[in-house]
Chimera marker file (.cmm) of the C-alpha trace (Angstrom):
<marker_set name="trace">
<marker id="1" x="137.483" y="133.799" z="98.773" r="1" g="1" b="0" radius="0.5"/>
<marker id="2" x="139.591" y="133.416" z="101.884" r="1" g="1" b="0" radius="0.5"/>
<marker id="3" x="139.272" y="135.323" z="105.125" r="1" g="1" b="0" radius="0.5"/>
<marker id="4" x="142.741" y="136.512" z="106.079" r="1" g="1" b="0" radius="0.5"/>
<marker id="5" x="141.744" y="138.123" z="109.392" r="1" g="1" b="0" radius="0.5"/>
<marker id="6" x="141.313" y="141.575" z="107.851" r="1" g="1" b="0" radius="0.5"/>
<marker id="7" x="138.577" y="140.956" z="105.346" r="1" g="1" b="0" radius="0.5"/>
<marker id="8" x="137.847" y="138.668" z="102.443" r="1" g="1" b="0" radius="0.5"/>
<marker id="9" x="140.527" y="138.248" z="99.813" r="1" g="1" b="0" radius="0.5"/>
<marker id="10" x="139.452" y="140.089" z="96.668" r="1" g="1" b="0" radius="0.5"/>
<marker id="11" x="137.196" y="142.441" z="98.619" r="1" g="1" b="0" radius="0.5"/>
<marker id="12" x="137.731" y="145.889" z="100.073" r="1" g="1" b="0" radius="0.5"/>
<marker id="13" x="135.809" y="147.849" z="102.710" r="1" g="1" b="0" radius="0.5"/>
<marker id="14" x="135.217" y="151.544" z="101.993" r="1" g="1" b="0" radius="0.5"/>
<marker id="15" x="133.628" y="154.123" z="104.293" r="1" g="1" b="0" radius="0.5"/>
<marker id="16" x="130.881" y="156.083" z="102.556" r="1" g="1" b="0" radius="0.5"/>
<marker id="17" x="129.883" y="159.438" z="104.015" r="1" g="1" b="0" radius="0.5"/>
<marker id="18" x="126.704" y="161.061" z="102.690" r="1" g="1" b="0" radius="0.5"/>
<marker id="19" x="126.780" y="164.800" z="103.448" r="1" g="1" b="0" radius="0.5"/>
<marker id="20" x="123.125" y="165.672" z="102.752" r="1" g="1" b="0" radius="0.5"/>
<marker id="21" x="120.604" y="166.753" z="105.403" r="1" g="1" b="0" radius="0.5"/>
<marker id="22" x="122.893" y="165.525" z="108.143" r="1" g="1" b="0" radius="0.5"/>
<marker id="23" x="125.795" y="163.144" z="107.866" r="1" g="1" b="0" radius="0.5"/>
<marker id="24" x="125.206" y="159.428" z="107.277" r="1" g="1" b="0" radius="0.5"/>
<marker id="25" x="128.139" y="157.033" z="107.348" r="1" g="1" b="0" radius="0.5"/>
<marker id="26" x="128.236" y="153.391" z="106.314" r="1" g="1" b="0" radius="0.5"/>
<marker id="27" x="130.801" y="150.768" z="105.399" r="1" g="1" b="0" radius="0.5"/>
<marker id="28" x="130.458" y="149.233" z="101.947" r="1" g="1" b="0" radius="0.5"/>
<marker id="29" x="132.213" y="146.028" z="100.801" r="1" g="1" b="0" radius="0.5"/>
<marker id="30" x="133.254" y="146.042" z="97.132" r="1" g="1" b="0" radius="0.5"/>
<marker id="31" x="135.354" y="143.912" z="94.820" r="1" g="1" b="0" radius="0.5"/>
<marker id="32" x="138.994" y="144.924" z="94.436" r="1" g="1" b="0" radius="0.5"/>
<marker id="33" x="139.359" y="147.239" z="91.444" r="1" g="1" b="0" radius="0.5"/>
<marker id="34" x="136.054" y="148.996" z="92.094" r="1" g="1" b="0" radius="0.5"/>
<marker id="35" x="135.835" y="152.719" z="91.344" r="1" g="1" b="0" radius="0.5"/>
<marker id="36" x="134.006" y="155.690" z="92.825" r="1" g="1" b="0" radius="0.5"/>
<marker id="37" x="131.306" y="155.194" z="90.160" r="1" g="1" b="0" radius="0.5"/>
<marker id="38" x="130.773" y="151.585" z="91.181" r="1" g="1" b="0" radius="0.5"/>
<marker id="39" x="130.428" y="152.661" z="94.845" r="1" g="1" b="0" radius="0.5"/>
<marker id="40" x="127.871" y="155.344" z="93.987" r="1" g="1" b="0" radius="0.5"/>
<marker id="41" x="125.876" y="152.995" z="91.712" r="1" g="1" b="0" radius="0.5"/>
<marker id="42" x="125.834" y="150.166" z="94.265" r="1" g="1" b="0" radius="0.5"/>
<marker id="43" x="124.756" y="152.629" z="96.963" r="1" g="1" b="0" radius="0.5"/>
<marker id="44" x="121.854" y="153.923" z="94.871" r="1" g="1" b="0" radius="0.5"/>
<marker id="45" x="123.316" y="157.416" z="94.542" r="1" g="1" b="0" radius="0.5"/>
<marker id="46" x="122.327" y="159.306" z="91.375" r="1" g="1" b="0" radius="0.5"/>
<marker id="47" x="125.677" y="160.442" z="89.966" r="1" g="1" b="0" radius="0.5"/>
<marker id="48" x="123.936" y="163.118" z="87.893" r="1" g="1" b="0" radius="0.5"/>
<marker id="49" x="122.764" y="164.771" z="91.108" r="1" g="1" b="0" radius="0.5"/>
<marker id="50" x="126.068" y="164.529" z="92.963" r="1" g="1" b="0" radius="0.5"/>
<marker id="51" x="128.075" y="167.718" z="93.077" r="1" g="1" b="0" radius="0.5"/>
<marker id="52" x="131.388" y="166.610" z="94.605" r="1" g="1" b="0" radius="0.5"/>
<marker id="53" x="133.007" y="163.304" z="95.489" r="1" g="1" b="0" radius="0.5"/>
<marker id="54" x="135.988" y="163.402" z="97.790" r="1" g="1" b="0" radius="0.5"/>
<marker id="55" x="138.338" y="160.433" z="98.278" r="1" g="1" b="0" radius="0.5"/>
<marker id="56" x="140.271" y="160.680" z="101.522" r="1" g="1" b="0" radius="0.5"/>
<marker id="57" x="139.574" y="164.447" z="101.570" r="1" g="1" b="0" radius="0.5"/>
<marker id="58" x="140.604" y="165.157" z="97.968" r="1" g="1" b="0" radius="0.5"/>
<marker id="59" x="138.500" y="165.617" z="94.834" r="1" g="1" b="0" radius="0.5"/>
<marker id="60" x="138.088" y="162.324" z="92.957" r="1" g="1" b="0" radius="0.5"/>
<marker id="61" x="137.107" y="161.539" z="89.380" r="1" g="1" b="0" radius="0.5"/>
<marker id="62" x="134.409" y="158.868" z="88.926" r="1" g="1" b="0" radius="0.5"/>
<marker id="63" x="136.880" y="156.366" z="87.484" r="1" g="1" b="0" radius="0.5"/>
<marker id="64" x="139.269" y="156.607" z="90.428" r="1" g="1" b="0" radius="0.5"/>
<marker id="65" x="140.033" y="153.124" z="91.818" r="1" g="1" b="0" radius="0.5"/>
<marker id="66" x="139.262" y="152.562" z="95.494" r="1" g="1" b="0" radius="0.5"/>
<marker id="67" x="141.457" y="150.795" z="98.062" r="1" g="1" b="0" radius="0.5"/>
<marker id="68" x="140.668" y="149.074" z="101.338" r="1" g="1" b="0" radius="0.5"/>
<marker id="69" x="140.062" y="151.643" z="104.078" r="1" g="1" b="0" radius="0.5"/>
<marker id="70" x="139.361" y="154.605" z="101.774" r="1" g="1" b="0" radius="0.5"/>
<marker id="71" x="136.853" y="157.235" z="102.891" r="1" g="1" b="0" radius="0.5"/>
<marker id="72" x="134.504" y="158.551" z="100.179" r="1" g="1" b="0" radius="0.5"/>
<marker id="73" x="132.459" y="161.691" z="100.984" r="1" g="1" b="0" radius="0.5"/>
<marker id="74" x="129.572" y="162.617" z="98.719" r="1" g="1" b="0" radius="0.5"/>
<marker id="75" x="128.125" y="166.108" z="98.615" r="1" g="1" b="0" radius="0.5"/>
<marker id="76" x="124.816" y="166.980" z="96.900" r="1" g="1" b="0" radius="0.5"/>
<marker id="77" x="124.282" y="170.031" z="94.680" r="1" g="1" b="0" radius="0.5"/>
<marker id="78" x="123.919" y="173.280" z="96.589" r="1" g="1" b="0" radius="0.5"/>
<marker id="79" x="121.076" y="175.628" z="95.701" r="1" g="1" b="0" radius="0.5"/>
<marker id="80" x="120.420" y="179.123" z="96.860" r="1" g="1" b="0" radius="0.5"/>
<marker id="81" x="120.755" y="182.631" z="95.920" r="1" g="1" b="0" radius="0.5"/>
<link id1="1" id2="2" r="1" g="1" b="0" radius="0.2"/>
<link id1="2" id2="3" r="1" g="1" b="0" radius="0.2"/>
<link id1="3" id2="4" r="1" g="1" b="0" radius="0.2"/>
<link id1="4" id2="5" r="1" g="1" b="0" radius="0.2"/>
<link id1="5" id2="6" r="1" g="1" b="0" radius="0.2"/>
<link id1="6" id2="7" r="1" g="1" b="0" radius="0.2"/>
<link id1="7" id2="8" r="1" g="1" b="0" radius="0.2"/>
<link id1="8" id2="9" r="1" g="1" b="0" radius="0.2"/>
<link id1="9" id2="10" r="1" g="1" b="0" radius="0.2"/>
<link id1="10" id2="11" r="1" g="1" b="0" radius="0.2"/>
<link id1="11" id2="12" r="1" g="1" b="0" radius="0.2"/>
<link id1="12" id2="13" r="1" g="1" b="0" radius="0.2"/>
<link id1="13" id2="14" r="1" g="1" b="0" radius="0.2"/>
<link id1="14" id2="15" r="1" g="1" b="0" radius="0.2"/>
<link id1="15" id2="16" r="1" g="1" b="0" radius="0.2"/>
<link id1="16" id2="17" r="1" g="1" b="0" radius="0.2"/>
<link id1="17" id2="18" r="1" g="1" b="0" radius="0.2"/>
<link id1="18" id2="19" r="1" g="1" b="0" radius="0.2"/>
<link id1="19" id2="20" r="1" g="1" b="0" radius="0.2"/>
<link id1="20" id2="21" r="1" g="1" b="0" radius="0.2"/>
<link id1="21" id2="22" r="1" g="1" b="0" radius="0.2"/>
<link id1="22" id2="23" r="1" g="1" b="0" radius="0.2"/>
<link id1="23" id2="24" r="1" g="1" b="0" radius="0.2"/>
<link id1="24" id2="25" r="1" g="1" b="0" radius="0.2"/>
<link id1="25" id2="26" r="1" g="1" b="0" radius="0.2"/>
<link id1="26" id2="27" r="1" g="1" b="0" radius="0.2"/>
<link id1="27" id2="28" r="1" g="1" b="0" radius="0.2"/>
<link id1="28" id2="29" r="1" g="1" b="0" radius="0.2"/>
<link id1="29" id2="30" r="1" g="1" b="0" radius="0.2"/>
<link id1="30" id2="31" r="1" g="1" b="0" radius="0.2"/>
<link id1="31" id2="32" r="1" g="1" b="0" radius="0.2"/>
<link id1="32" id2="33" r="1" g="1" b="0" radius="0.2"/>
<link id1="33" id2="34" r="1" g="1" b="0" radius="0.2"/>
<link id1="34" id2="35" r="1" g="1" b="0" radius="0.2"/>
<link id1="35" id2="36" r="1" g="1" b="0" radius="0.2"/>
<link id1="36" id2="37" r="1" g="1" b="0" radius="0.2"/>
<link id1="37" id2="38" r="1" g="1" b="0" radius="0.2"/>
<link id1="38" id2="39" r="1" g="1" b="0" radius="0.2"/>
<link id1="39" id2="40" r="1" g="1" b="0" radius="0.2"/>
<link id1="40" id2="41" r="1" g="1" b="0" radius="0.2"/>
<link id1="41" id2="42" r="1" g="1" b="0" radius="0.2"/>
<link id1="42" id2="43" r="1" g="1" b="0" radius="0.2"/>
<link id1="43" id2="44" r="1" g="1" b="0" radius="0.2"/>
<link id1="44" id2="45" r="1" g="1" b="0" radius="0.2"/>
<link id1="45" id2="46" r="1" g="1" b="0" radius="0.2"/>
<link id1="46" id2="47" r="1" g="1" b="0" radius="0.2"/>
<link id1="47" id2="48" r="1" g="1" b="0" radius="0.2"/>
<link id1="48" id2="49" r="1" g="1" b="0" radius="0.2"/>
<link id1="49" id2="50" r="1" g="1" b="0" radius="0.2"/>
<link id1="50" id2="51" r="1" g="1" b="0" radius="0.2"/>
<link id1="51" id2="52" r="1" g="1" b="0" radius="0.2"/>
<link id1="52" id2="53" r="1" g="1" b="0" radius="0.2"/>
<link id1="53" id2="54" r="1" g="1" b="0" radius="0.2"/>
<link id1="54" id2="55" r="1" g="1" b="0" radius="0.2"/>
<link id1="55" id2="56" r="1" g="1" b="0" radius="0.2"/>
<link id1="56" id2="57" r="1" g="1" b="0" radius="0.2"/>
<link id1="57" id2="58" r="1" g="1" b="0" radius="0.2"/>
<link id1="58" id2="59" r="1" g="1" b="0" radius="0.2"/>
<link id1="59" id2="60" r="1" g="1" b="0" radius="0.2"/>
<link id1="60" id2="61" r="1" g="1" b="0" radius="0.2"/>
<link id1="61" id2="62" r="1" g="1" b="0" radius="0.2"/>
<link id1="62" id2="63" r="1" g="1" b="0" radius="0.2"/>
<link id1="63" id2="64" r="1" g="1" b="0" radius="0.2"/>
<link id1="64" id2="65" r="1" g="1" b="0" radius="0.2"/>
<link id1="65" id2="66" r="1" g="1" b="0" radius="0.2"/>
<link id1="66" id2="67" r="1" g="1" b="0" radius="0.2"/>
<link id1="67" id2="68" r="1" g="1" b="0" radius="0.2"/>
<link id1="68" id2="69" r="1" g="1" b="0" radius="0.2"/>
<link id1="69" id2="70" r="1" g="1" b="0" radius="0.2"/>
<link id1="70" id2="71" r="1" g="1" b="0" radius="0.2"/>
<link id1="71" id2="72" r="1" g="1" b="0" radius="0.2"/>
<link id1="72" id2="73" r="1" g="1" b="0" radius="0.2"/>
<link id1="73" id2="74" r="1" g="1" b="0" radius="0.2"/>
<link id1="74" id2="75" r="1" g="1" b="0" radius="0.2"/>
<link id1="75" id2="76" r="1" g="1" b="0" radius="0.2"/>
<link id1="76" id2="77" r="1" g="1" b="0" radius="0.2"/>
<link id1="77" id2="78" r="1" g="1" b="0" radius="0.2"/>
<link id1="78" id2="79" r="1" g="1" b="0" radius="0.2"/>
<link id1="79" id2="80" r="1" g="1" b="0" radius="0.2"/>
<link id1="80" id2="81" r="1" g="1" b="0" radius="0.2"/>
</marker_set>
């Protein structure tokens, strides 16, 4: 893979924001063509326990393909009464 000055060819960088018990943000490098599901799996996030995934501020299905520079926000289930 070649470095073209903005990343490695064939790879994308995605910002992952975890919105549980305070906000945690990290940058994750993935192969081009990766989806929200791939990001969650590689980050060790249990998709069964995730309530909402937003891609660039909009609801995203698990099979949504990611692009370089995307921001993925993950919200846990909310409990209460």
